[in-house]
Every structure is written in C-alpha cells, then in structure tokens.
N, C-alpha and C positions, 0 to 999 in steps of 0.2 A: 172479846176485847173490852178493856175497861174504857170508860168515857173520860174525857178531859175534865179535870176539876178546876174550879176557880181559885186563884191564889190572890190573897189580899196584898197590895203593894207594901203595906206596913202591918206586920203582925200585931194583933190586938194587944198582946202582952207587952209590946214595946212602944206603944203610943205614949207620947209625952203628955204631961198634964194639960188639961183643957186651956187654961190661961196662956201657957207657953205656945200652944198650937194657934190660938187666936192671935197672939202677937206675931207669929210667923206669917199668918194669913194676911195681916195688915200690909206687909211689904210686898206680897206677891199678888194677892187677889184684888186689893182695893186701890192699887196705884193709879189706874186709869180713871175710874170714877172719882177718885179723891183729888185729882187735879182739875176737874171740871169747873170749880169756882173761879179759876183763873180767867175763864172766857165765857161761860154759859150765860150769866145774867147780862153781861155787857153786850153780847150778840143779840139779845132780845130787843135792844133799843138802838142798834147800830146797823149801818149798811142799808142796802136796798130793801131788805126784808124786815127791818126793824120797826117797832111801834113807836109812836110819839111818846116822849117821856112825860106823862101826866100822872098825878097821884092815883087816879082810878086805874089807869093801865098798869102802873107799877104794882099795885096791890093785887090785881088780877093775875099778873105774871108770877108774882111770888107764890100765890096760891097754886097756880098750875105747876110750878117747880116742886113744891112740897108734895102735892098729890101725885105727880109723876113718880117721885121716889117711893111714895107709899104704895101705889098700885102696881107699878112695873117691877120694882126691886123687891120690896117687902112682901107683897102679895103673890105676884106671878112667879118670880124666880125663887125667893127664899121659902115661901110656903108650899109651892106646888112643883115647879120644875126640878128643884133639887131633890125631890123625892124619887125622881126617875134616874137612879144610878144604875150603871151597867157594870156589875162586879166592883162597885166602889168608885168607878170612874164617871166623869161627866164630860160635857162638851157636845157639840152638835154631831160629830161623827160617832161618838159613843152612843148618843141617843138614837142616831140612825141605825147603828148595828142592833140596838135593842128592838127598835121598831121592825126591822127586817126579820128578826127572829120571831116576833109575834105575828107577822103576816106571811110566814113562809108558805102557808097553805093557800095563799091568795096571790098568785104570781103577778097579776096585773096591778093590783094595789101596791104590792111590794116594789115593783119596778117604778111606778109613779112616785112613790114616797122616796125611793132612792135618788131619782132625778132631782126632786125637791131638796132633799138633804144635802146632796153634793153641791147644788147651787148655793145653798145657805152657807156651806163651808167655804166656798170660794169668796163669798162676800167678806169673810174674816180677813182674807189677805189684803183686800182694799183698806180695811180698818187698820191692819198692821202697818201699812205704809203711811197712812195719814196721822195716826196717833202720835208717833214720835215727833213728826214735823210740827203739828199744831201745839203739842204740849210743851216742847222745848222752846219753840218760838214765843209762846205766850208768857213763859217764865222769863226769858231773856229780854222781852219787851219792857220789863221793869226797869231796865237800864235807861230807857227813854223817859220814864217817869222821874227817875233820880236826876238825870241830866239830859234834857232834850237835845243838847248839842251832840251827844254821843249816839243818837238814834241810828245813825248810818252804820254803826258797828253791830247792830242787832243781828243782821243776817250773817255776816262773817263769823261772829261768835257762835251762833246757832249751828252753822256748818261745821265748825271746829268741834263743838261738843258732840254732835251726832256722829261725826267721823270717828272720834275717839271711842265712842260707845260701841260702834260696830267693829272696830279694830280689836277690841279686847274680848270679843265674843269667843274667839278660839281658845282662850284660856279658861273659859267656864266661869260660873258665878259662885262656886263653892266657897271661895275665900271671902268674898264681899257679901254673900247672901246673909250672913249673920247680922250685918248692919242694917239690912233692909227693914226688918220689923221695927226695931227701936227708932230708927230715923223717921219712918212713916208715922209712928205713934206721935213723935214730936210734931210732925207736920199736921196731923189731925188735931192735936191739942192747940196748936197755933191757930188753925182755922177756927176752932170753937171759941178760943179766947178773943180773937179779933172780932168775930161775929157777936159775941156776948157784949163786948164793949160798945159796938155800934147799936145793938138793940137797946142797951141801957140808956143810950142818949135819946131814944124815941121808942118806948115800949109799944106804942100804938101800932107799930108795924106788925106785931104778932097777931093782930086781928086777921091777917091774910091767911092764917092757918085754917080759917073757916072756908070750906070748899065753895060756899056761896059766892065768894069774890071771884073765883075762877069761873064758875058757872055763869055769873053775870057778865064777865068779860067775853065769854064764848057766845052768849046769847045776844048781847047788845051790839057787838062788833064782830060778827061771825067771819067776815072776810079777812079782817086784820088778825083776829085771833088764830085763824087757820094758818096764816103765813107764819105767825110768831111761834106756833108749835114746832116749826122746823128748827128753831133755836132752843126751845125748851128741851127738846130731845137730847141736846148736848149734855144735859145734867145726868142722863142715865147711860151715857156711853161707858163701856167697860162692864156692863151688867153681865154679859156672857161669861166674863172671867169668874164670877161667883160660882157658876156651874162647871165651867171647864176645869178649874183647879180643885174641884171637890176631892179628887183622888189623892191629892197631896196632903190635905189637912182633915178631911171629913166634913160633913155638913154641920156638926155641932160647933166647932171653932169658927167657921165662917159666919154662922148665924149670930154667935156671941159677938164677934168683931163688928158685924153690921149694926146690931141693935144697941150695943153698949158704947161704941165709939164712933163709927163712921156716919151713920144716919144723923145722930145728934149734932156732930161737928159740921156736917154739910148744911143742915137746916139753919143752924146758928149763923154760919158764914153768909149764906144767901140772904137771910133776913137782916144781918148786920149791914151788908152792902145795900139792901133796900132802904134801911134807915138813913144811910149816908146819902143816897140819891134823893130821898124826900127832902133832906135838908139842903143839899147842894147838887142840883141837876147837872152842873158842869162836870161833876166827877164821873159821868158816864164814860169818859174817855178811857178810864181804867179803874173801876170802883174797887177792885180787889186790892191793888197796891195803895190806893189813896185812903183805904180804910185804916191802914197802919200809921202810927205816928212817924213823923219825918225821920227821926233818929234810928228807927228800926227797919226802915225800908231796905237799906243795903243788905242787912242780914236776911231779910225776907226774900230778896231776889236770889241769894245764894241757896237758901232753904228750898225755895220753889224750884230752882234749877235741879237741885238734887232729887226732889220729889218727882219731877218729870222724867229724869233719867231712870229712876226706879220704875215708873209707870211704863216707860218705853221698853225697859228690860223685860218686864212681864209680858208685853205684847210680842216682843221678838222671841222669847222662849216659847210663848204659845204658838207662834208660827212654826217653830221647829217641831213641837210636839204634834201639831195638826198634820204637818208633812209626814212625820213618821207614821202616824195612824193611817194616812191616805196610802202610803206605800204598802203597809201591812194588809190593808183591805183591798188592794189591787187596783187603786185608782191612779197611781203614779209609778213610773219605772224606778228601779233601784237607784238610790242616790247615796253618795258617800256620807256616812253618819259617824261622827266621832263622839264618844262618851267622855265628858270632861271631868267626871268625878268617879273615883273608884268605889264610893259608898252610896251615892245617890244616882240610881239608874235613870231617873227622870231628867237629869242634866245632860243634854246632848247639844251638839253643834253640827249644823249642816252647811258647809261652806257656800254652795251655790245659792241657797236661800238667803244666807246672810248678805252676800254681795248684791244679789238682786234687790233685796230690801234697801240696802244702803243707796244704791243708784236711784231707786224710786223715791226715797225720802229726800235726798239732796235735790233731785229735780223739782220736787214739790216746793221745797223751801226757796229755791232760786226762782221758781216760776211764780209763786203766789206772794212771797216776801212778807207776809204778815199773818197773824192768827185769824184776823177777820176775813182775809181773803180765803184762807183754808176752810173756814167755817162753812162756806158755801158748798164745799166738797164733802164735808163731814156730815154724818147723820143718815144718809140714805142706805149705806151698807149696814149700819147698826140696826136700823128699823127693818130692813129686809131680813136680816138674820133672826130678829125677834119674831117676825111673822112666821118664819119657817119653824122656829121652836114651838110656837103656839099650836100649829097644825100637827106637829109630831107628838107633842105631849098629849093632845086630845086622843090620838090613837092609843097611847099607853094607858090613858085613863080607862078607855072602853075595853081594850083587849088584854091589857096587863093587870090593871087593878080591879077590873070587873065592875066599874062604876056604872050605874044606870045611864043610859044614853041621854035622857033629858038633863041630868045633872052635869055630865061632861059637856053637853051641847050648850047649856047655859053659861058655863065657865068659858068655853071656847068663844062664845058670842061676845062676852065681856072683854076677853083678851083681844079679839079681832077689832072691836070698836077702837080700842086704844092704839093697837098696832097699825091699823089702816089709817087712822087719823094722823099719826106721826109720819107714816110712809107717804101719804098724800101731801102733807105739808112740805116734806123734803123733795117731793117730785117737782115742785115749782123751781127748785134750785138746780135741776139737772143741767140746764144750759150754762149756768154760771159756775159750775164746778162739780155738780153731782154726777156728771157723765164719767168722771175719772174712776171712782171706785166701781161703777157699773161696768165700765170697759175692762178693768182689771178682772173683775169677777167673771165676765163673759168669756174673756180669753182663757182664763184658767178652767172654766167649765168645759169649754171645747176641748182643751188639752186632757183633762181628767176623763171625760167620757170617751174621747177618741182612744186613749190608752186602754180603757176597760173593754171597749168594743173590739179594738184591734187584737187584744190578747184572746178574746173569745173566737174571733175569726181564725187567728193563727192556730189555736188549739184544734179547731175543726179541720183545718188544712193538714196539720200534722197527723191527726187521727185518720184522715182519709188515705194517707200514704203509709200507714203502718199496719201491724197485725194486732189482733186481740191477744192478750197474754196467754189465755187458755189454749188458743189454737197454736201459738208459738211453742209452748211447752209440749203440746201433744205431737207436733210434727218435727221437733228438734231431733236431728240425726245423732245417734250415739257416737259416730266416728268424728264428730267435730272436735278439733284439737282444743284441749283444756290446758291452760297454763297455770302455774302456781300463783297463789295470792288471791286477794279479794278485790273485786271491781264494784264500785258504788256508782250507780246511775241516778241522778236526780230526775224526777218525773212529775208532771202535773196530773197524771191520771194512771193509777196502778192497773187499770183494766187493759191498758194498751202498752205495747212494747215501746220504750223510749227510742227516739230516732237515733240518738247517739249509740245505743246498743246495736241497732241494726247496721249502722254505718261501720262500727268496729268489726262486726261479724262479716259483713260483705267485703270490706277492704282488707282487713288484717287476717281474716279467716280463722279467728281464735275466740275462745271464751275463757274467762278465768274459772278456776276451780270453784270459786264461790262468787255468785253475782247477787248483789243487794240492790233492790229498787227502793229508793227513798222518796217518799211524798211528804212534803211539808204543808201543813194546813194551818192557816191563820184563823183562829176561832173568833166568834163575834163577842167574846168577853176579853177584858183587858189583860188578864193574867191567867196562865195555866200552870198549875203546880207541877213540880218535877215528877210526882207520883203518877200523873197522867200524861207525861211528856211523850212516851213512845208506846206503840203497839207493834208486836212482831208476829209474822206469820211465815211458816216454812212452806214453800210451794213445791218442794221436792226437786230432785235433779240438780242440787246445788244452788237453787234460786230461793231468795228470801224477800219478803216485803216488810218495810218498816214505815209506819206512819208516825210522823213527828208533829206534835201539836204545840203551837205557841199562841199567846194572846196578842192582840193588836198593839199592845204597848210594850211588848218584849222584843229583844233583838235575837234573831236566830243564831244558834251556834250548833251546827250539825255534828262536828266531832264530839262535843260534850254530850249531845243527845245520843249519839251512837254508843258512847260509853255506858249508857244506861241499859243498852240491849243485852249486856252480859247477864242481867237478872232474868232475861227471857231465853237464855240458852244461845245467844249470838254474841260472842266476844270478838272484839276488834283489836288488831295490832296495826296502828297507823303506819308503821314503817313497812308494812306488807300490804297496804291498801292504796289503791289508785282511784281517784274520783274523776269520773267522766262527765263532762258537761256539754250540752248541745248549744251551739251559737248560731242562730238563724239570721240570715241576711234577707231583709224584706224587699221584694220586687213589686212595686205598685202596678196594678193592671186594671183593666175595665171590667174584671169579673165582678159579679154581684157581691156586695159586702158593705163597703162604705163609699162615700164620694171620693173621687180620685185625689182631691187635695187633702182629705183626711188621711188617706193611705200614705201619701208622702209625709204628712206630719207624723204619723205613726212610725214610719221607717226612720225618720230623723230621731224620734224619741228612742227607738230601739238602738240606734247607733251610739247614742249618748248615754244610755243607761249605765249605771255602775257595774263593775265586774261581778258576775255571779259568785265567783270564788270568794271575793271579799264580803259580799252580802251574807253568804252562808258561813263565813269565817273558816273556810277550808284552808289547809296547809298548802301554800302555793307550790311547793316542790312536789306535791303529790297529785296535781291537777292536770288533766288532759282535756283540751277543748276540741270538739269535732264540729266543723261548720257545715251549713247547708243553705241553699237559696230556696226561698219560699215565695211563690206568687200568691198575692192576696187580691 
C-alpha cells in the first residue's frame, strides 16, 4: 500500500508575489493585535488594576508594551513557533497533531500533551467570544468622545454592528475579503501617522524603548507592576493568529507584514499616546481618540469600527477552522459545515458555532457594557494558550528539530518566565471577569474529552459484539443469498465486521454480490494529495477493503474517493451502489467507562451529531441506515 502524501494548500507555482500575500495577511492575520491600541494603554492606567498615571509609571509601562511585542511576538512566535509548521499549517491543533506524531512511541507523554493541547484549543473559544465584543465596543466608544451626550447609544450601536456581522457569515467572506488587506493597511498607516504626530510633540518619550525603564518599574514597584502586566498583555492578544493563519499565506508574508508595517505602526501609536498623556494626563479617559485632531475624529471612529469588524471576522473564521480541525481529529461530533467559496476551501461556515458565538458576544456586551469592563475578562485565555504553545514547541525543538536539551530548555525557561508572569497577572482578575473565558474553556474541554473518550468506549463495545473479519470470511457459508449490486459499509476498524453488515445479514438474510468496507482515516497532516487518497485490497469472496485518507483540514467526499478506486481495479457505478450506515443509540449505564453524567452528555452529543451521510457527502437516495442500541 502507498502512504498518504502531504498536499500543500496552495501549489508553490501558484503563489502570489510576496508583497501581495503580505497585504492579504494584514487583513486576516493582524486584525486582532492591530486593534489593541484602542484600549491597551488606557487599561494600564484605568480601573481597579490600573497604575497611577505618573511620568515614571508611564515610561515604565511604555517600555513593557514595546518589549512585550518584541519578546512575545517577534521572538517567540515569529522567530520560533512559526517554524513548527504541520504540512504548512499552523495553530494549536496543528501543533498538537505534530507533537503527537513525534511522541507516538511514548503513549503516556502523548496522552498528557493531548490533554494540554485540547485545553489550549478550548481557550481560543473564550478569546473568540471576547474579541468581537471588546474590539467593537472600544471603537464605538469613540462616539462618546465626539459627543458625550450620545454615550448611551454606544451599547445599542455595538449590538447592531455585531448582530449584522454574524448574520452575514452564512454568505461567506469571499466578496469582501479583497477589501480587508487594503483597508487594514490604511488602518495601520493611520495608527503610525497619529503616533508619529504625538511623538514629534515630545520625542523624549522614545527613551522608553530602553528596557531599563521597564525593568526599573518592575523592580521598584513589583506589586503594582505585576498587576499592570494584566493590562500590558492586551497589546499581544491576537498573536496566536500569526501562527494559526500561516497555512493561508506562508511564514514569509506574515513576517514581512509584521516587521515592515504592523510592529512599527503599533510602536509609534503606543508611544504617541504616551506623549499625549505626558502632556495631558486627563486624556487617559481615551488617549487613542484624543490623539487625533478634532476634525478627524468622526472619520477615525468609522475607520476604527471597520478595523474591529475585520478583526472580529478573523476570529470568527478562526473559530470555524478550529472547529473543523477538532471534528476531523475526533474531538467533536459531526457538525453541519458549509463551504462558502467555490475556489477557497478554507472559507467555511458552521451555523451552530456562529449562533453560539453571537449569543455569547451579545451577552458580554449587554453584561459588561464597556471595553474597560470587558478588559477584566480578557487576557487570561490568551496567556493560557501562549503557555500551552510554549510547552508544545519545546517538545518539537527536542524531538522534531533535534536541538540539544540545554538549548531548548533555556528557551523554554525564557518563554515560561514571560508566559507565567502574564498568566499570574491575569489570575488576579479571575473574580472580576476572568472566570468567564475559563468557564467557557472548561465546559468545552469536558465536551471535547467526553466525545473522544465516549467514541473509544463505543468502539470497544461494538468490537465486543462483532466478529473479526478474517473469522467471518472463513466461516461464511456459500449458500448465503447474494443479491446484485454493490454494498458499501463505513467502518472504523477494518479488522472487525461492521455492525451494520451483521445486522443486514441477520435480519435480511442476504449479502450483495460485492461488499466494500470503507475506512476513512484523518491523517495528522492538514492535506493529503489525491495520489495517496485510497488504498484498495481484495479480500476474496466478493469482499474488498478501501482505506480513504484525508488531512484534518479537508472535507471528506467518499463518492469522489471511491471513483479513484478504478485505478486499483475496483470500479463503482453509483446507481448500482448502496451505502449502509450504522446509527447507534447510546444507553448510559453504570458499567465501567465514564462517569454516568458524562455518559448522558455523550448520548446527547450522539443524538445531535450531524448526519453521517451528509458528513461523508453520500448520495441521500442511496443510503440505508441500520440502528442499534448500545449500553456504555
């Protein structure tokens, strides 16, 4: 049998020029981190966890902001983490799949890292709910700066903008996607220009580029500085997107966009806001908007709102992609997935995820009612995911890149100092809002691990009630009635007889002339080339085995895969083929396996899973489902 080969999502010969890819990356990759200037510096000096606004504190915070961008984004992610691509794809689940492949011969380590990686992935969903809420709220709050009497319209306008954003998701982003890059470029140029104007009024603020200012702040006021780190981390939210969207653009365009446009623009804007606060401490109420001239503020509010919509779109799309990967890797049940573009396979829409995100985002906006209120909930999910990334990338350094353990250990120690510092600073905000993303992550973690474990128990129960395929073929009686046509049985294990096949034989007393057992395997690489899609084996007596391979970023299409079997001597006529599917009804019991409440949860997830026929893209008129009840 041939092995599955990795397929690049974009053939090398069809890559766009580097500057164009970098422009596209601006609109997709940097939307979240690019809107942080709307609230990050303000939160360092606001609320219960803010620092007193003194020149020394301000210079220390500016230094921490710059070096957070330098160490977390430029060094950790751009220089190191982005090197750990899984067949060209990035993101925490792609990294987890890569790590599990490297630790396949160490089951306990692989299991522990899987648990860690899954929890890190669930933290992303908490971020996906908070990011649209805090970003759009912070942009629309500019209305209150323009006309304080209109401040009471901020929440209703934010609700309207966010509702419209989620309502258009079903149409896809193909038509408006072309605008994202240029519009985001305008946003970053605006950030840089406003910042440069502020810095020009007080160039002394640039002295805070010296890390000694940040070190002095940490050393002289450790308690205060520790708390302020919980707001400093807001400047690096969205960093995971640099890695997660690597498959769409490649590492080169993302690096170019970061170093040539994004990092300079962010630095200038933060330091421009700092110069404004040195001159006018009262501007701390909203230094971003007050940095702009009065006549430009209305246009800036509109531009900021557009930028936050783009940032929110990127996070929503990321949630769809992460969900698709989780389904393919076996951590979620089948969900209805719609492809919204005929040419871009990465553009998908998952209705249930979309509406769950909308409900969560609106509840946040109506509950917290301001970006400052939401800032208390923001950060802990981001820092938790960063910590998981650090641990997983250390495994890749040692087992994948074969780096000396002392070198990898030294880098990991440096990453952990930063990650644990940020995580600890955000831990003090758990009571005031940080509990929210943690609760979301914990609930999702329970769901994902319950589904994974439940499927393992179900497979064991089904296996205990069936026969080995070799024994079945050996004892199959010649007088069994064979009817014309081809029967295709989907199975999770080719070594055992599918329960649907046994039920058909026991109840209907017949077998088709040709019986094909199809096992679909999701590889731990994102794409599998068509040349490695199928392997075919003739078992004799009219029985065939077909192994179908897909990457975790691909959508299965069993009829199309079966068409490739003709090259291996197994041709199909779909009009003469019947697809048999098993449909199990789960009966929770006190048998060993999972806690009873988790068994009920698993049974509920099974009942609400998407139809297998739709998931495998089988022709509905040719599908027969055979049900059974299984005690677990």
